[in-house]
C-alpha positions in Angstrom: -59.5 95.3 -53.5 -57.0 97.6 -55.2 -55.0 100.8 -54.6 -54.0 102.3 -57.9 -51.1 104.5 -59.1 -49.3 104.4 -62.8 -45.6 104.7 -63.9 -43.8 106.5 -66.7 -42.3 103.2 -67.6 -44.8 100.6 -66.5 -42.8 97.7 -67.8 -40.0 98.3 -65.3 -42.1 99.0 -62.2 -41.9 96.1 -59.7 -42.9 95.5 -56.1 -39.8 94.3 -54.3 -40.9 94.1 -50.7 -44.3 93.7 -48.9 -44.4 94.4 -45.1 -47.6 93.1 -43.5 -46.8 95.3 -40.4 -47.6 92.3 -38.2 -47.0 93.9 -34.8 -49.0 97.1 -35.4 -51.9 95.3 -37.0 -52.2 92.4 -34.5 -52.3 94.9 -31.7 -54.9 97.1 -33.3 -57.0 94.0 -34.1 -56.8 92.5 -30.6 -54.8 89.5 -32.0 -51.5 90.2 -30.2 -51.9 87.1 -27.9 -51.9 84.6 -30.8 -48.6 82.8 -30.6 -46.4 81.5 -33.4 -42.7 81.3 -34.4 -43.3 83.0 -37.7 -45.2 86.0 -36.4 -47.8 85.6 -39.2 -50.3 88.4 -39.5 -53.7 87.8 -37.9 -56.5 90.4 -38.3 -60.2 90.7 -38.0 -62.7 91.4 -40.8 -64.6 94.7 -41.2 -61.6 96.6 -39.8 -58.7 98.2 -41.6 -55.2 96.8 -41.6 -52.2 98.4 -43.1 -49.4 97.2 -45.4 -46.2 98.8 -46.6 -45.2 98.2 -50.2 -41.7 99.0 -51.6 -41.0 99.2 -55.3 -37.9 99.2 -57.4 -38.3 102.9 -58.3 -40.2 106.0 -57.1 -44.0 105.8 -57.7 -45.6 108.2 -60.0 -49.3 109.2 -60.4 -49.6 107.3 -63.7 -48.4 104.0 -62.2 -51.0 101.3 -61.7 -50.9 98.3 -59.3 -53.4 96.3 -57.3 -53.2 94.1 -54.2 -54.9 90.7 -54.6 -55.9 88.3 -51.7 -56.5 84.6 -52.3 -58.1 81.9 -50.1 -58.1 78.4 -51.3 -57.7 78.4 -55.1 -59.7 81.6 -55.8 -59.3 85.3 -55.1 -61.5 87.0 -52.6 -64.4 88.8 -54.0 -66.8 91.1 -52.2 -66.8 94.6 -50.7 -63.2 94.8 -49.6 -61.9 98.4 -49.8 -58.4 99.9 -50.1 -57.0 103.3 -49.7 -53.6 105.0 -50.1 -52.5 106.2 -46.6 -49.0 107.5 -47.3 -46.6 107.7 -50.3 -43.0 108.6 -50.2 -40.5 107.9 -53.0 -40.5 104.2 -53.7 -42.7 103.2 -50.7 -46.3 103.5 -49.9 -48.6 102.5 -47.0 -52.0 101.2 -48.0 -55.0 100.4 -45.8 -57.2 97.4 -46.5 -60.6 96.8 -45.0 -62.1 93.3 -45.5 -65.9 93.2 -45.8 -68.0 92.4 -42.8 -69.1 89.1 -44.3 -65.6 88.1 -45.6 -64.6 84.4 -45.5 -62.6 83.6 -42.4 -59.4 81.6 -42.9 -55.9 81.8 -44.2 -55.1 84.1 -47.1 -52.1 84.7 -49.3 -51.2 88.0 -51.0 -50.0 89.1 -54.4 -49.1 92.6 -55.6 -49.8 92.9 -59.3 -48.3 95.7 -61.4 -50.4 96.6 -64.4 -48.3 97.7 -67.4 -48.6 98.0 -71.1 -47.3 94.4 -71.5 -49.9 93.0 -69.1 -49.9 92.2 -65.4 -46.8 91.3 -63.4 -47.4 89.6 -60.0 -45.1 89.1 -57.0 -44.1 85.5 -56.3 -45.9 83.6 -53.6 -44.3 84.5 -50.2 -45.4 82.9 -47.0 -44.3 86.0 -45.2 -47.3 87.9 -46.7 -49.9 85.2 -45.7 -52.4 86.2 -43.1 -55.4 84.9 -41.1 -58.7 86.7 -41.2 -61.1 86.2 -38.2 -64.6 87.2 -37.1 -64.7 90.6 -35.4 -66.7 91.2 -32.2 -65.4 94.8 -32.2 -67.0 95.7 -35.6 -70.6 96.9 -35.4 -71.4 95.5 -38.9 -70.0 92.0 -38.2 -72.7 89.5 -37.2 -70.7 88.6 -34.1 -70.5 92.2 -32.8 -70.6 92.4 -29.1 -71.2 96.0 -27.7 -69.4 95.7 -24.4 -65.6 95.8 -24.2 -65.8 94.0 -20.8 -67.8 91.2 -22.4 -65.4 91.0 -25.4 -62.5 90.6 -23.0 -64.2 87.8 -21.3 -65.8 85.9 -24.2 -63.2 86.4 -26.9 -59.9 87.1 -25.1 -60.0 85.1 -21.9 -58.1 81.8 -22.1 -59.3 80.5 -18.7 -62.8 79.3 -17.7 -64.8 77.0 -15.5 -67.3 74.2 -16.0 -69.6 74.2 -13.0 -70.7 70.7 -11.9 -72.4 71.6 -8.6 -75.2 74.1 -8.1 -73.2 75.7 -5.3 -70.6 76.7 -7.9 -68.0 74.0 -7.6 -66.6 72.6 -10.8 -63.6 72.1 -13.1 -61.4 75.0 -14.1 -60.3 74.8 -17.7 -57.6 76.2 -19.9 -59.1 77.1 -23.4 -55.7 78.1 -24.9 -57.2 79.6 -28.0 -54.0 81.6 -28.5 -51.6 78.7 -28.2 -49.3 78.2 -31.2 -50.9 75.8 -33.7 -54.5 76.1 -32.3 -55.7 78.5 -35.0 -54.4 76.2 -37.7 -56.2 73.3 -36.1 -59.5 75.2 -36.0 -59.2 75.9 -39.8 -58.2 72.3 -40.4 -61.5 71.3 -38.6 -63.4 73.3 -41.2 -61.4 71.7 -44.0 -61.9 68.2 -42.6 -65.7 68.8 -42.6 -65.5 69.7 -46.3 -67.3 73.0 -45.5 -67.4 75.1 -48.7 -65.2 78.2 -48.5 -68.1 80.4 -49.5 -70.0 79.4 -46.3 -67.1 80.3 -44.0 -68.0 83.9 -43.7 -71.4 82.9 -42.1 -71.0 82.6 -38.3 -74.2 80.6 -38.0 -72.9 78.0 -40.5 -69.5 77.9 -38.8 -71.1 77.3 -35.4 -73.2 74.5 -36.9 -70.3 72.8 -38.6 -68.2 73.2 -35.4 -70.9 71.6 -33.3 -70.9 68.5 -35.6 -67.1 68.3 -35.8 -66.3 68.5 -32.1 -67.7 64.9 -31.8 -66.6 61.9 -33.9 -70.0 60.2 -33.8 -70.5 60.3 -37.6 -67.7 62.4 -39.2 -64.4 61.5 -37.6 -64.5 64.7 -35.6 -62.3 65.8 -32.7 -63.5 63.9 -29.7 -64.7 60.3 -29.0 -67.4 60.1 -26.3 -67.3 57.5 -23.5 -69.8 57.4 -20.6 -68.5 54.2 -18.9 -65.7 53.6 -16.4 -63.4 52.0 -19.0 -60.9 54.4 -20.4 -57.8 52.1 -20.9 -57.7 52.9 -24.7 -57.5 56.6 -24.1 -57.6 59.4 -21.6 -60.3 59.5 -18.9 -62.6 62.6 -19.4 -61.9 63.6 -15.8 -58.1 63.9 -16.6 -58.3 66.6 -19.2 -57.8 70.2 -17.9 -57.6 72.1 -21.2 -58.5 72.1 -24.9 -55.1 72.9 -26.4 -53.6 69.4 -26.0 -56.9 67.8 -27.3 -56.9 69.9 -30.5 -53.1 69.5 -31.1 -53.5 65.7 -30.7 -56.4 65.7 -33.1 -54.4 67.5 -35.7 -51.6 64.9 -35.5 -53.5 61.7 -34.9 -57.2 62.1 -35.6 -60.1 61.7 -33.1 -59.1 61.9 -29.5 -60.4 59.6 -26.7 -62.3 60.3 -24.5 -64.8 63.0 -23.8 -68.0 63.8 -21.8 -70.1 66.9 -22.0 -67.7 69.3 -20.3 -64.8 68.2 -22.4 -66.9 68.8 -25.6 -68.0 72.2 -24.3 -64.5 73.3 -23.3 -63.0 72.3 -26.6 -65.8 73.8 -28.7 -65.4 77.0 -26.7 -61.7 77.2 -27.7 -62.7 76.6 -31.4 -65.3 79.5 -31.3 -63.1 82.0 -29.4 -60.1 81.2 -31.6 -62.0 82.1 -34.7 -63.3 85.3 -33.1 -66.8 84.2 -32.2 -67.8 85.3 -28.6 -68.6 82.2 -26.6 -69.1 80.8 -23.1 -69.8 77.5 -21.4 -73.1 76.9 -19.7 -74.1 74.3 -17.1 -77.8 73.3 -16.9 -78.6 71.4 -13.6 -81.2 68.7 -13.9 -80.9 68.8 -17.6 -83.7 66.9 -19.4 -82.9 64.9 -22.5 -86.2 64.5 -24.3 -85.7 61.5 -26.6 -89.4 61.3 -27.6 -89.7 64.8 -29.0 -92.7 65.9 -27.0 -91.0 68.5 -24.8 -92.1 66.5 -21.8 -89.7 64.4 -19.6 -91.5 61.1 -18.9 -90.3 58.8 -16.1 -91.8 55.3 -15.8 -92.1 53.5 -12.4 -92.9 49.8 -11.8 -95.5 49.0 -9.2 -94.2 46.2 -7.0 -96.6 45.5 -4.2 -96.9 48.7 -2.2 -93.6 50.0 -3.7 -92.6 51.8 -6.8 -89.3 51.3 -8.6 -87.9 53.5 -11.4 -87.9 51.5 -14.6 -84.8 52.6 -16.4 -85.4 50.3 -19.3 -88.8 51.8 -20.2 -87.8 55.4 -19.4 -86.6 56.7 -22.7 -86.1 60.2 -21.5 -83.4 61.1 -19.0 -82.5 63.8 -16.6 -78.7 64.4 -16.3 -77.4 65.7 -13.0 -75.9 68.5 -15.1 -75.1 69.1 -18.8 -72.6 71.5 -20.2 -73.1 73.2 -23.6 -72.0 76.5 -25.2 -73.5 79.8 -26.1 -72.2 81.8 -29.1 -73.1 85.5 -29.5 -74.6 86.1 -32.9 -77.0 88.6 -34.5 -79.0 85.9 -36.3 -79.6 87.7 -39.5 -81.2 84.4 -40.8 -84.2 84.9 -38.4 -87.1 87.4 -38.7 -85.8 90.8 -37.7 -89.0 91.8 -36.0 -88.5 89.0 -33.4 -85.2 90.3 -32.2 -83.7 86.8 -31.6 -80.1 87.8 -31.8 -77.7 87.6 -28.8 -76.7 84.4 -27.1 -77.4 81.2 -29.0 -77.2 77.7 -27.7 -74.7 75.4 -29.5 -74.1 71.9 -28.2 -71.5 69.4 -29.5 -72.2 66.5 -27.2 -73.6 63.8 -29.5 -77.2 63.2 -28.4 -79.6 63.9 -31.2 -79.1 64.3 -35.0 -79.9 67.6 -36.7 -80.1 67.6 -40.5 -78.4 64.2 -40.4 -75.5 65.0 -38.1 -75.0 64.8 -34.3 -75.1 68.5 -33.5 -77.3 71.2 -31.9 -77.9 74.8 -32.6 -77.4 77.7 -32.9 -80.7 78.2 -31.1 -81.8 81.6 -29.8 -81.9 81.8 -26.0 -84.6 84.5 -26.3 -86.7 82.1 -28.4 -86.4 79.4 -25.8 -87.5 81.7 -23.0 -90.6 82.7 -25.0 -91.5 79.2 -26.0 -91.0 79.9 -29.7 -89.5 76.5 -30.6 -90.1 76.6 -34.3 -87.2 78.8 -35.3 -83.9 77.3 -36.4 -82.2 75.3 -34.9 -83.3 72.5 -32.6 -85.5 74.5 -30.2 -87.4 71.6 -28.8 -84.2 69.8 -27.7 -82.9 72.9 -26.0 -86.1 73.8 -24.2 -85.1 73.8 -20.5 -88.6 74.4 -19.1 -90.1 71.0 -19.6 -92.3 69.4 -17.0 -91.5 65.9 -15.5 -94.4 63.5 -15.9 -94.1 60.5 -13.6 -96.1 57.4 -14.8 -96.9 54.1 -13.0 -96.8 51.0 -15.2 -99.6 48.5 -14.9 -97.9 45.2 -15.6 -101.1 43.4 -16.3 -102.3 45.8 -19.0 -99.0 47.2 -20.1 -100.4 50.7 -19.9 -99.3 53.6 -17.7 -101.2 56.0 -15.5 -100.1 59.5 -14.6 -98.9 59.7 -11.0 -97.7 63.3 -10.7 -96.3 66.3 -12.6 -93.2 68.2 -11.4 -92.9 71.6 -13.0 -89.8 72.7 -11.1 -87.3 69.9 -11.3 -85.9 70.3 -14.8 -83.7 73.3 -15.6 -83.3 74.0 -11.9 -80.4 76.4 -12.4 -78.1 77.5 -15.2 -74.7 78.8 -14.5 -71.7 80.3 -16.4 -68.5 82.0 -15.3 -68.7 85.6 -14.2 -67.1 88.3 -16.2 -63.6 89.3 -15.3 -60.2 87.5 -15.8 -59.7 85.2 -12.9 -63.1 85.7 -11.4 -64.5 82.2 -11.1 -67.7 83.0 -9.2 -70.7 81.5 -11.0 -73.2 83.8 -12.7 -76.8 82.6 -12.5 -78.4 83.0 -15.9 -81.5 80.9 -15.3 -83.8 83.8 -16.0 -82.4 84.3 -19.5 -83.8 80.8 -20.4 -87.1 80.7 -18.4 -89.4 83.0 -16.5 -89.7 82.4 -12.7 -91.9 79.4 -11.9 -95.6 80.2 -11.4 -95.8 83.8 -12.9 -98.2 84.4 -15.8 -95.4 84.7 -18.4 -94.1 81.3 -17.4 -97.6 79.8 -17.9 -97.9 81.6 -21.3 -94.6 80.2 -22.4 -95.6 76.6 -21.5 -99.0 76.9 -23.2 -97.3 78.3 -26.3 -94.8 75.3 -26.4 -97.6 72.8 -25.6 -99.8 74.2 -28.4 -96.9 73.7 -30.8 -96.3 70.1 -29.8 -99.8 69.2 -28.5 -98.5 67.8 -25.2 -100.8 69.1 -22.6 -102.2 66.5 -20.2 -104.8 67.0 -17.5 -103.7 66.1 -14.0 -105.3 66.6 -10.6 -102.6 67.0 -8.0 -105.0 67.6 -5.0 -104.3 64.3 -3.2 -103.5 65.4 0.3 -99.8 64.5 1.0 -96.7 66.1 -0.3 -93.3 64.4 0.0 -89.8 65.9 -0.4 -86.3 64.5 0.1 -83.9 66.9 1.8 -80.1 66.5 1.5 -77.4 68.2 3.6 -76.9 71.9 2.9 -73.1 71.5 3.4 -71.2 69.6 0.7 -70.6 66.0 1.7 -67.0 64.9 1.3 -66.1 61.6 -0.3 -65.8 59.0 2.5 -68.1 60.9 4.9 -71.2 59.5 6.6 -74.3 61.8 6.3 -78.0 62.1 7.1 -81.0 62.9 4.9 -84.6 63.5 5.7 -87.8 62.3 3.9 -90.3 65.1 4.7 -94.0 64.6 4.5 -96.7 67.3 4.7 -100.3 66.1 5.3 -102.5 68.8 3.7 -105.7 66.9 4.5 -107.7 66.9 7.8 -107.3 63.1 8.1 -104.6 60.8 9.5 -102.6 59.2 6.7 -100.6 56.0 6.9 -97.5 56.1 4.7 -95.5 53.1 3.4 -92.2 54.3 1.9 -89.2 52.8 0.2 -85.8 54.4 -0.5 -83.1 53.2 -2.9 -79.6 54.6 -3.0 -77.4 54.2 -6.0 -74.1 55.4 -7.4 -74.7 57.0 -10.8 -72.8 58.5 -13.6 -73.5 62.3 -14.0 -75.9 61.3 -16.8 -78.1 59.7 -14.0 -77.5 56.2 -15.4 -77.2 53.8 -12.5 -73.8 52.3 -11.8 -74.6 50.2 -8.8 -77.1 50.1 -6.0 -75.8 50.3 -2.4 -78.8 51.0 -0.2 -82.4 49.9 0.2 -84.6 50.9 3.1 -88.3 50.7 3.7 -90.2 52.7 6.4 -93.7 53.4 7.7 -95.0 56.6 9.2 -98.4 57.8 10.5 -99.2 61.4 9.6 -101.4 63.7 11.5 -102.5 66.9 9.7 -99.0 68.4 10.0 -95.4 67.9 8.8 -93.4 64.8 9.7 -90.1 63.4 8.6 -88.1 60.2 8.5 -84.3 60.4 9.0 -82.1 58.3 6.7 -78.5 57.6 7.6 -76.1 57.0 4.7 -72.8 55.2 5.6 -69.6 55.7 3.6 -68.7 52.0 4.0 -71.8 51.2 1.9 -71.4 53.6 -1.0 -67.6 53.8 -1.3 -67.0 50.4 -2.9 -69.5 51.3 -5.6 -68.6 54.9 -6.2 -66.5 55.0 -9.4 -64.7 58.1 -10.6 -67.6 60.7 -10.8 -68.8 60.8 -7.1 -72.5 61.0 -7.7 -75.1 59.4 -5.4 -78.8 59.2 -6.4 -81.6 58.6 -3.9 -85.1 57.7 -5.2 -87.9 57.6 -2.6 -91.3 56.2 -3.4 -94.2 56.1 -1.0 -97.9 55.2 -0.9 -100.7 56.7 1.2 -102.6 53.6 2.2 -106.0 55.3 2.8 -106.4 56.7 -0.7 -103.7 54.9 -2.7 -101.9 58.1 -3.4 -98.4 57.4 -4.9 -95.5 59.8 -4.3 -92.0 59.9 -5.7 -88.9 62.1 -5.0 -85.4 62.1 -6.5 -82.3 63.8 -5.2 -78.7 63.8 -6.3 -75.8 64.1 -3.8 -72.6 65.2 -5.5 -69.7 64.3 -3.2 -66.8 66.6 -2.8 -63.3 65.3 -3.5 -60.1 66.2 -1.7 -57.9 69.0 -3.1 -54.4 69.3 -4.4 -52.1 71.7 -2.4 -49.9 74.2 -4.3 -46.8 76.1 -3.6 -45.4 78.4 -6.3 -42.0 80.2 -6.3 -40.5 82.7 -8.7 -36.8 83.0 -9.0 -35.0 86.1 -10.2 -34.1 84.3 -13.4 -37.9 84.2 -14.0 -37.9 80.4 -13.7 -41.2 79.3 -12.1 -41.0 76.4 -9.5 -44.2 74.5 -8.7 -44.7 72.0 -5.9 -47.9 70.0 -5.8 -48.9 67.8 -2.8 -51.6 65.3 -2.2 -52.4 63.3 0.9 -54.7 60.2 0.7 -57.5 60.8 3.3 -59.3 57.5 2.7 -59.2 54.3 4.7 -58.0 52.4 1.6 -55.0 52.7 -0.8 -55.3 54.4 -4.2 -53.7 52.5 -7.0 -52.4 53.5 -10.5 -52.6 57.2 -9.7 -51.8 59.6 -12.5 -51.1 63.4 -11.9 -50.9 66.1 -14.4 -49.7 69.7 -14.2 -50.5 72.2 -17.0 -48.4 75.3 -16.8 -50.0 77.7 -19.3 -47.3 80.3 -18.5 -44.8 78.0 -20.4 -47.3 75.9 -22.3 -46.0 72.6 -21.0 -47.5 69.5 -19.5 -45.9 67.4 -16.8 -47.1 64.0 -15.8 -46.4 62.1 -12.6 -47.4 58.4 -12.2 -47.6 56.7 -8.8 -48.4 53.0 -8.5 -49.9 53.3 -5.0 -50.7 55.9 -2.3 -51.3 54.2 1.0 -53.9 55.4 3.6 -52.6 58.7 5.1 -49.5 58.8 2.8 -48.6 61.9 0.8 -46.9 62.4 -2.5 -45.1 65.5 -3.6 -43.7 66.4 -7.0 -41.8 69.5 -8.2 -41.9 71.0 -11.7 -40.2 74.1 -13.2 -40.6 76.2 -16.3 -39.6 79.4 -17.9 -42.6 81.7 -18.8 -43.2 82.4 -22.4 -45.2 85.6 -21.8 -46.1 88.0 -19.1 -49.5 88.7 -17.5 -51.9 87.0 -15.2 -52.2 83.3 -15.8 -53.1 79.9 -14.2 -51.4 76.7 -13.2 -53.7 73.7 -13.3 -53.3 70.3 -11.7 -55.4 67.1 -11.6 -55.1 63.7 -10.0 -56.9 60.7 -11.4 -57.4 57.0 -10.6 -60.2 54.5 -11.1 -62.0 55.3 -7.8 -61.3 59.0 -7.7 -61.8 61.4 -10.6 -62.4 64.8 -9.2 -59.2 65.8 -7.5 -57.9 69.1 -8.9 -56.3 72.3 -8.0 -55.6 75.7 -9.7 -53.2 78.5 -8.8 -53.3 82.1 -10.2 -50.0 83.8 -10.7 -48.8 87.1 -12.3 -45.7 87.1 -14.5 -43.6 90.1 -15.6 -41.0 89.3 -18.2 
């Protein structure tokens, strides 16, 4: 772009000072929260920013000069525009508007004076460098978001929550997209992917590259996944409480160990928001992972006498207790305009399936998923949350399976995200943005449309007389607590039914992979034409030795009606509630913040090799406390202090982790005025 004027003596006109007007521009462009010692300019595309130029002599109408912007080794081309806002003596203020599809990244600036002897340019000056980001405030940017309330949440908010229980419990998370150095890391990630500069103005392509680069599965990306209980060579996924330390560690040392889905989602959210793309973290409960590509979740059971057992070896598909992914807000100009598939798009960086040769997923239109339109880019069949669960019984003699039952409600049970509004951590149920309510005609149409595309429909007669469900406690069960469940039968026939049942209790990872079995119980019940139930007692002394760090119990009940050989299955997950960390926060007149964190061991056994972490986003510091052992009933207390670096509402996060306890955490909201 250029702003032109010409001098009586062009050979002597020189630009001697360029003021990027950082404070004014950053505020106007909603970039005032980005931190850095050099106060470098950060602005958003498709919106004017201003510069002050000073020359060595007064400017005349015949003087000519132009302002040049470079990214990489080439100058920016495109529909950038410039205008003269004010001119007085040897100074002028110019306005520059980058195009709505401009490349995002770090630019440097030259002022070139055009004279009779050629062009004279200013020397490279890091003080005139600037970052250009996507702009959710500009209506002609593909990431435009109409609501200011939404923009404040999905671009500007540094705090979030990954929900890990349907009731709304989960892990609060510090995104830290404005922390010093994070913007540089996000641009480094694009550089490390060898993404061509010309593609970096396309938000769809940036999301797709980011999805691949958040995992290190095939490209030495940011995070190394680990779904075991062995984390000695890195940091346990349960110990992370924010993205900033992960990204800074990646910039200094390469791929960071270790992550699971919520860590990938939290870090990817930071990447997207930092670059200006509106984004949020989603949790899908009972999240199907269809590894056979038929949009059906197939579970295989062995027949052992009158009992059925889940065959985890032959069951290629899986149903995670929950799975976290991201949504990015994009207009999707690459899709047919008449389908109106813009808005929230699923992007997922947890490495599960390859897409165009890399472990990544999306962006995929949420609207397309809801309507069963799975053929649009990208990865619709993998995202589809409305799949049915087909339960099969294996005939060991023939090696073939027969269909036992179809469950149309188990998968995609609920989808949650954080509610809008600063420190409002109430979950927002967005299930109906992904699927129509079960049983209505639009839901059936969606399933038929998807089934026609993938030819998956199977006939099944479910009129067999007895229904079985497994009911777990309504109140959250605490770790170390005994509890009761009920296996409930409904005899829909007019005949008496004799039921033989078998229950297996296991500790599992959140991915529903069995860690250890701790309970087996068989039972018999005679059903009249009515409801009946069997009470099951679960003792803490049985599950605690096998629990591990993620506190998930899985119960699988199989049963057979002896009169007509009807087989029944039911699965339920109990997510145990961990203890909490107690906080006390004090603020001295000197503005030094004092933080006390306390934990009491409530269990009938000692906790060994306990590590505690406090993240004080008000001062951007991490404090670690290590304790070799906490005896039964014993308490530990530790104090930290810091001086806030900025004012406003913020959070203090703390987490406690050891090999048998990985979900102890606490968070405290405070307001700082400096």
